[in-house]
C-alpha positions in Angstrom: 31.8 -43.6 -58.8 35.5 -44.0 -57.9 36.9 -46.7 -55.6 37.9 -43.9 -53.1 34.4 -42.5 -52.8 32.9 -46.0 -52.3 35.4 -46.6 -49.5 34.1 -43.4 -47.8 30.4 -44.4 -48.2 30.6 -48.0 -46.9 31.5 -47.1 -43.3 28.6 -44.6 -43.2 26.2 -47.3 -44.5 27.5 -49.8 -41.9 27.0 -47.2 -39.2 23.4 -46.6 -40.2 22.7 -50.3 -40.4 24.1 -50.9 -37.0 22.0 -48.0 -35.6 18.9 -49.5 -37.1 19.7 -53.0 -35.8 20.4 -51.5 -32.3 17.1 -49.6 -32.5 15.1 -52.7 -33.4 16.8 -54.7 -30.6 16.1 -52.1 -28.0 12.4 -51.9 -28.6 10.6 -54.7 -26.6 8.0 -56.9 -28.3 4.8 -57.3 -26.2 2.4 -60.2 -26.7 -1.2 -60.0 -25.6 -3.3 -61.7 -23.1 -6.3 -62.9 -25.2 -9.9 -62.6 -23.8 -13.2 -64.0 -25.1 -14.1 -63.8 -28.8 -16.4 -61.3 -30.4 -17.8 -63.2 -33.4 -21.1 -61.8 -34.6 -23.1 -63.2 -37.4 -25.1 -60.8 -39.7 -28.3 -61.8 -37.9 -26.7 -61.1 -34.5 -25.4 -57.8 -35.7 -28.9 -56.8 -36.9 -30.4 -57.8 -33.6 -27.8 -55.8 -31.6 -28.0 -52.8 -33.9 -31.8 -52.6 -33.3 -31.2 -52.7 -29.6 -28.4 -50.2 -29.7 -30.8 -47.8 -31.5 -33.5 -48.4 -28.8 -30.9 -48.0 -26.1 -29.9 -44.5 -27.3 -33.5 -43.5 -27.5 -34.2 -44.7 -24.0 -31.2 -42.8 -22.6 -32.2 -39.6 -24.5 -35.8 -39.9 -23.2 -37.3 -40.5 -26.6 -38.4 -44.1 -25.8 -39.9 -45.6 -22.6 -37.9 -48.6 -21.4 -41.1 -50.3 -20.3 -42.5 -50.4 -23.9 -39.5 -52.4 -25.2 -39.8 -56.2 -25.4 -38.5 -58.3 -22.5 -35.7 -59.8 -24.7 -34.6 -56.3 -25.8 -34.7 -55.1 -22.2 -32.4 -57.9 -21.3 -30.0 -57.0 -24.1 -30.1 -53.3 -23.0 -29.2 -54.4 -19.5 -26.2 -56.3 -20.9 -25.1 -53.1 -22.6 -25.3 -51.3 -19.3 -22.9 -53.9 -17.9 -20.4 -53.5 -20.7 -21.4 -56.6 -22.4 -22.5 -57.4 -26.0 -20.9 -54.8 -28.4 -20.3 -52.4 -25.6 -16.8 -52.5 -24.0 -17.5 -50.3 -21.0 -20.5 -50.3 -18.6 -22.3 -47.4 -17.0 -20.8 -47.8 -13.5 -17.8 -46.0 -12.3 -14.4 -47.3 -13.6 -10.9 -46.0 -14.2 -12.5 -43.7 -16.7 -14.1 -41.7 -13.9 -10.7 -40.1 -13.4 -8.7 -41.3 -16.4 -8.9 -41.7 -20.2 -7.9 -39.6 -23.2 -9.7 -36.3 -23.8 -8.7 -36.0 -27.4 -7.9 -38.3 -30.4 -6.3 -37.5 -33.7 -5.1 -39.7 -36.6 -2.9 -39.3 -39.6 -5.9 -40.0 -41.8 -9.4 -41.5 -41.8 -11.4 -43.1 -44.7 -14.2 -40.9 -45.9 -17.7 -41.8 -44.6 -20.1 -43.6 -46.9 -23.9 -43.5 -46.8 -24.2 -46.0 -43.9 -21.0 -45.8 -41.9 -18.3 -43.4 -40.6 -14.7 -44.4 -40.2 -13.5 -41.4 -38.1 -10.9 -41.5 -35.5 -13.4 -41.1 -32.6 -14.8 -44.6 -33.5 -11.8 -46.2 -32.0 -12.6 -45.0 -28.5 -16.5 -44.9 -28.4 -16.8 -48.2 -26.4 -18.8 -49.6 -29.4 -17.5 -52.6 -31.3 -19.8 -52.0 -34.2 -17.9 -48.9 -35.3 -14.3 -48.7 -36.4 -11.4 -46.4 -37.3 -10.2 -47.0 -40.9 -7.2 -45.0 -42.2 -7.5 -43.6 -45.8 -6.3 -46.5 -47.9 -5.3 -44.2 -50.8 -2.9 -42.3 -48.5 -1.6 -45.0 -46.2 -2.1 -48.2 -44.3 1.4 -49.1 -43.2 2.6 -46.1 -41.2 -0.9 -44.9 -40.3 -0.9 -43.4 -36.8 -3.5 -42.7 -34.1 -2.7 -40.4 -31.2 -4.4 -40.4 -27.7 -4.0 -37.3 -25.5 -4.2 -37.4 -21.7 -4.3 -34.3 -19.6 -1.5 -33.6 -17.1 -1.9 -35.5 -13.9 -4.5 -37.8 -15.4 -4.3 -41.2 -13.6 -1.5 -43.4 -14.8 -2.1 -45.7 -17.8 -1.0 -49.3 -17.4 -3.1 -51.3 -19.9 -4.3 -51.2 -23.5 -7.3 -53.2 -24.7 -7.3 -53.7 -28.4 -10.2 -55.0 -30.5 -8.6 -55.8 -33.8 -10.4 -55.6 -37.2 -14.0 -54.6 -38.2 -15.9 -56.6 -35.5 -19.3 -55.5 -36.7 -19.8 -59.0 -38.1 -17.6 -62.0 -39.0 -17.9 -61.5 -42.8 -16.7 -57.9 -42.5 -14.0 -58.8 -40.2 -12.6 -61.4 -42.6 -13.1 -59.1 -45.7 -11.1 -56.2 -44.3 -7.4 -56.1 -43.2 -6.4 -56.3 -39.5 -3.4 -55.0 -37.6 -0.6 -57.5 -37.1 2.0 -55.2 -35.4 1.7 -51.8 -33.9 4.5 -49.6 -32.6 3.7 -47.8 -29.3 5.2 -44.3 -28.8 5.1 -42.4 -25.5 5.4 -38.7 -26.2 6.9 -39.4 -29.6 9.5 -41.9 -28.3 9.2 -45.5 -29.4 8.6 -47.8 -26.4 7.3 -51.2 -27.6 6.0 -53.3 -30.5 2.6 -54.7 -29.9 2.2 -58.1 -31.6 -1.5 -58.8 -32.2 -3.1 -62.1 -32.9 -5.5 -62.4 -35.9 -8.6 -62.9 -33.7 -11.8 -60.9 -32.8 -11.0 -61.4 -29.1 -10.0 -58.5 -26.8 -6.2 -58.4 -26.7 -4.7 -56.9 -23.5 -1.3 -55.4 -23.3 0.3 -54.3 -20.0 2.8 -51.5 -19.8 4.7 -49.8 -17.0 2.6 -47.0 -15.4 2.9 -43.7 -17.3 1.6 -40.2 -16.5 2.4 -36.6 -17.4 3.5 -34.8 -14.2 4.2 -31.6 -16.0 1.2 -29.4 -15.7 1.9 -27.8 -19.1 2.2 -31.0 -21.1 -0.2 -33.7 -22.1 0.8 -37.4 -22.1 0.5 -38.6 -25.8 0.2 -42.2 -26.6 0.7 -43.0 -30.3 0.1 -46.3 -32.2 1.7 -46.8 -35.6 0.7 -49.6 -38.0 3.8 -51.7 -38.9 2.3 -54.8 -40.4 -1.2 -56.1 -41.3 -3.2 -59.3 -41.8 -4.6 -59.0 -45.3 -8.4 -59.0 -45.8 -10.0 -61.5 -48.1 -11.8 -58.8 -50.1 -10.7 -55.2 -49.2 -7.3 -53.5 -48.6 -8.9 -51.3 -45.9 -7.5 -51.7 -42.4 -10.0 -51.5 -39.5 -9.5 -51.4 -35.8 -12.8 -51.4 -33.9 -11.8 -50.2 -30.4 -8.9 -49.3 -28.2 -9.6 -48.8 -24.5 -7.4 -48.1 -21.5 -7.1 -49.1 -17.8 -4.8 -47.7 -15.1 -4.1 -46.7 -11.6 -4.5 -43.8 -9.2 -8.3 -44.0 -8.9 -7.3 -44.5 -5.3 -6.7 -41.0 -3.8 -7.9 -38.3 -1.3 -8.9 -34.7 -2.0 -6.6 -31.9 -1.2 -6.8 -30.8 2.4 -7.2 -34.3 3.8 -5.3 -34.3 7.1 -2.6 -37.0 7.5 -1.3 -37.9 10.9 2.5 -37.6 11.1 4.8 -39.8 13.2 4.9 -37.0 15.8 1.1 -37.1 16.0 0.8 -33.7 14.3 -1.3 -33.4 11.2 -0.5 -32.2 7.7 -2.5 -31.7 4.5 -1.8 -34.6 2.2 -0.7 -32.4 -0.8 2.1 -30.9 1.3 3.7 -34.3 2.3 7.1 -35.0 0.8 9.2 -38.1 0.2 11.2 -38.7 3.3 8.5 -37.6 5.7 7.3 -39.9 8.4 3.7 -40.7 9.1 1.8 -42.7 11.6 0.8 -46.2 10.5 -0.8 -49.1 12.3 0.4 -52.7 12.4 -2.8 -54.8 12.4 -0.9 -58.0 13.3 0.8 -56.5 16.4 -2.1 -54.2 17.1 0.2 -51.2 17.6 0.9 -47.8 16.0 4.3 -47.5 14.2 6.2 -44.9 12.3 6.4 -45.3 8.5 8.6 -43.4 5.9 6.9 -41.8 2.9 8.6 -42.8 -0.4 6.3 -41.0 -2.8 3.4 -38.6 -3.0 1.2 -39.5 -6.0 -1.0 -36.8 -7.7 -3.8 -37.5 -10.1 -6.8 -35.5 -11.4 -10.3 -36.9 -10.9 -13.7 -35.9 -12.1 -15.6 -38.2 -9.8 -15.0 -38.8 -6.1 -17.1 -39.7 -3.1 -17.8 -37.6 0.0 -18.3 -39.8 3.0 -19.9 -38.0 5.9 -19.8 -39.0 9.6 -21.3 -37.2 12.7 -18.1 -35.4 13.5 -16.1 -35.4 10.2 -16.1 -36.0 6.5 -13.6 -37.2 3.9 -13.5 -36.9 0.1 -12.0 -40.0 -1.5 -12.0 -42.1 -4.6 -14.4 -45.0 -4.3 -11.8 -47.8 -4.3 -9.8 -46.6 -1.3 -10.2 -49.1 1.6 -11.0 -48.1 5.3 -10.5 -50.4 8.3 -13.9 -51.2 9.6 -15.3 -52.6 12.9 -15.1 -56.3 12.1 -11.3 -56.0 11.4 -11.4 -56.0 7.6 -10.8 -53.5 4.8 -13.8 -52.1 3.0 -14.3 -49.6 0.2 -17.2 -48.0 -1.8 -16.1 -50.0 -4.8 -14.4 -53.2 -3.6 -14.3 -54.7 -7.1 -11.9 -52.0 -8.2 -9.9 -52.3 -5.0 -9.4 -56.0 -5.5 -8.8 -55.8 -9.3 -6.2 -53.1 -9.4 -4.1 -53.8 -6.3 -2.5 -56.7 -4.4 -4.5 -57.6 -1.3 -3.7 -59.8 1.7 -7.4 -60.3 2.1 -10.3 -59.3 -0.1 -11.6 -55.8 0.3 -15.3 -55.8 1.3 -18.2 -53.4 0.5 -18.4 -50.2 2.6 -22.0 -49.1 3.3 -23.9 -46.6 5.4 -24.0 -47.7 9.0 -20.5 -49.3 8.9 -18.1 -48.2 11.6 -14.6 -47.0 10.6 -11.8 -47.2 13.2 -10.0 -44.1 14.7 -6.7 -45.7 15.9 -5.5 -42.8 18.0 -8.8 -42.5 19.9 -9.3 -46.3 19.9 -12.9 -45.9 18.9 -15.1 -46.0 15.8 -17.1 -43.4 13.7 -20.2 -44.4 11.8 -20.8 -43.7 8.1 -23.9 -41.6 7.8 -24.0 -40.4 4.2 -22.3 -40.8 0.8 -22.4 -38.3 -2.0 -20.8 -38.3 -5.4 -18.7 -35.3 -6.2 -18.5 -34.8 -10.0 -16.3 -31.7 -10.3 -12.7 -32.1 -11.5 -10.0 -31.9 -8.8 -6.5 -32.9 -8.0 -6.2 -35.8 -5.6 -3.4 -37.4 -3.7 -2.2 -40.6 -2.0 1.1 -41.7 -0.5 3.4 -44.7 -0.8 5.3 -46.0 2.3 8.6 -47.8 2.7 7.2 -49.8 5.6 3.6 -50.3 6.8 0.5 -50.7 4.7 -1.7 -48.0 6.3 -1.9 -44.4 7.4 -4.3 -42.1 9.2 -6.5 -39.7 7.1 -8.8 -37.3 8.9 -8.3 -39.6 12.0 -9.4 -42.8 10.2 -7.2 -45.8 9.3 -6.9 -46.2 5.6 -4.9 -48.6 3.4 -1.9 -48.0 1.2 -1.9 -50.1 -1.9 0.8 -52.2 -3.7 0.3 -52.2 -7.5 -0.3 -55.6 -9.2 2.7 -56.3 -11.4 2.5 -55.6 -15.1 2.0 -58.9 -17.0 
């Protein structure tokens, strides 16, 4: 190679190197919040595996719960609560409206006589199963893709259970992820730096959602580095779950009271509109500017019926009740997901919800779960923390900051 040709190549190489360095610097590195450990001995694994088998038979009607031993019943009750090797309980959660509908991966290890290692294992809420990429094809560079439908509630949190958690010996014997690159719709967004522990590792991200009705939101995780196993080169990740927002909405057609006291369907409200709000400190109605209409698809909402009206709402949306406090069907979610000046209480049949324009209350008579999928809506305000939906005072919510 001539001196002249080398001089031509060097600037190109430097440009590529600078681009790579700039790319690396522009990708933030996220560190996890670490939860409790999931260390299972082989004996504990065997006991839980037995109960998991009974649990499936009870739920499918093949086994009577009453015939199971008291100890096993207690363990099954723990599974219902999202404890033990289950990462999600049977009650309603963000997954009632959110969550991926499809998973794919670049590869999966072939199943053996006892275990499968397919991509679905990473999101089955069971710590005793795991996704394992095909070691002969890849480990570093292996990818897994999570697909969320358009207008699915926004994703804000990833929960990662690293390694083969089935028992401590298997966890140590197999490799674990050390660094994962997070892509959002094929664009790199962050490096997730995992600890080498069995604990749940929580990563917070800015809220993301597909608002194009023709395109899914795709979250991809790529393996960048691993912690080596003591015996095997196989990489295992037991579970990745999600959490998010927008389980806090109203069904289409809900009538919102505007600042001029007219009403308008919530789905037709725009940024810049003014609605009627209520200042609970000054005990007076005020005008509030809408900054955003939020749309999310839900598959589970609650119809609350009164003697003279009804409303379809997600179960964590607070209403102002007679004893001057906020209450919702699911106060735990209301308090966990959003900032509150005072804790949201439990809403129950017989509670009285305030109608600020009429200066009176209406009584909750019935509650019914609506399972069908539907678009739902809520609004954010520039000032004020409430608005009027179907005549009733309801709360706006301020998101808790991402940690």
